[in-house]
C-alpha positions in Angstrom: 49.6 147.2 113.0 50.2 144.5 110.6 53.1 146.3 109.7 54.5 146.2 112.8 53.8 142.7 113.6 55.3 141.9 110.4 59.0 144.1 110.9 59.2 142.1 114.7 58.6 138.8 113.1 61.6 140.2 110.6 63.7 141.0 113.5 63.5 138.1 115.8 64.1 135.7 112.6 66.9 138.3 111.9 68.3 137.3 115.5 67.5 133.5 115.2 69.3 133.4 112.0 72.3 135.5 113.4 72.3 133.1 116.2 72.8 130.0 113.9 75.7 131.6 112.1 77.5 132.1 115.2 77.0 128.4 116.4 78.1 127.5 113.2 81.1 129.4 113.2 82.4 128.5 116.7 81.5 124.9 115.8 83.6 125.0 113.0 86.7 127.0 114.8 86.6 124.9 117.7 85.8 121.6 116.2 88.4 121.9 113.2 91.1 122.9 115.6 90.6 120.8 118.9 89.3 117.9 117.2 91.2 117.9 113.7 94.4 119.8 114.6 93.4 122.3 112.0 95.5 125.7 112.4 92.9 128.2 114.5 93.3 130.7 111.5 92.4 128.5 108.9 89.5 127.5 111.3 88.1 130.8 111.6 88.3 131.3 107.8 86.3 128.2 107.2 83.9 129.4 110.0 83.3 132.5 108.5 82.8 131.3 105.4 80.0 129.1 106.7 78.7 131.6 108.8 78.1 133.8 106.1 76.6 130.9 103.7 74.3 130.0 106.3 73.3 133.8 107.3 72.9 134.5 103.7 70.5 131.7 102.8 68.5 132.1 106.1 68.4 135.9 105.9 67.3 135.7 102.0 64.7 132.9 101.9 63.3 133.3 105.7 63.9 136.5 107.5 62.8 138.2 104.5 60.9 136.0 102.7 62.5 136.5 99.3 62.3 133.5 97.1 63.4 134.8 93.8 66.6 133.3 92.4 67.1 135.4 89.5 69.3 138.0 91.4 70.6 135.3 94.1 74.0 136.0 92.5 74.1 139.9 92.7 72.6 139.5 96.5 75.2 137.2 97.7 78.1 139.4 96.2 76.7 142.6 97.9 75.9 140.1 101.0 79.7 139.2 101.3 80.9 142.9 100.2 78.8 143.9 103.3 80.0 141.0 105.7 83.5 141.7 104.9 82.9 145.5 105.4 81.4 144.8 108.8 84.6 142.3 109.8 87.1 144.7 108.5 85.2 148.0 110.5 85.0 145.7 113.3 88.2 144.5 113.7 89.9 148.4 113.6 87.1 149.8 115.3 87.6 147.7 118.4 91.5 148.2 118.2 90.9 151.7 118.4 88.3 151.7 121.5 90.6 149.3 123.3 94.0 150.8 122.5 92.6 154.5 122.2 89.6 154.9 124.4 90.8 152.4 126.6 87.6 150.6 126.5 87.6 146.6 128.2 87.5 144.6 124.9 84.4 142.9 125.8 82.3 146.0 126.4 83.6 147.6 123.0 82.6 144.3 121.0 79.3 144.3 122.5 78.5 148.1 121.6 80.2 147.1 117.9 77.9 144.0 117.8 75.2 146.6 118.3 75.5 149.0 115.9 76.7 146.6 113.2 73.7 144.1 114.2 71.2 147.2 113.3 73.4 148.4 110.4 73.3 144.8 108.8 69.2 144.4 109.1 69.0 147.6 107.4 71.4 146.8 104.8 70.2 143.0 104.7 66.4 144.4 104.0 68.0 146.4 100.9 69.9 143.7 99.4 66.8 141.0 99.5 63.8 143.7 99.1 61.6 141.6 97.2 61.3 142.8 93.7 57.6 141.7 93.1 56.2 143.7 96.4 57.6 147.0 94.6 55.4 146.6 91.8 
């Protein structure tokens, strides 16, 4: 029972942290483009970096309760590799689902978001596994 409650708490935290990252992304994208005149592609890259940094920090220290810092460089590299892989995979699969399966782009993105979120939760849990729990 305690493990199920703990896992549910992790899932909720994961979703809240993800939402915070998405808000940061869109705030940067819209704010930089509309108010500062930054080219939208540059705004999107800046938003992506903000989203990744915020999500990494929240997932490591809050969602997965990993306070250790000696592996933070390795964890960040793995997290960025995961995020970039998901970005590339999402873009490719979205294109294929819309162009060849003739799905509505929003529906296709919803499916991909669900799949990527589940994979991200599983992989992030492994990246941020607290080493002292293993002993």
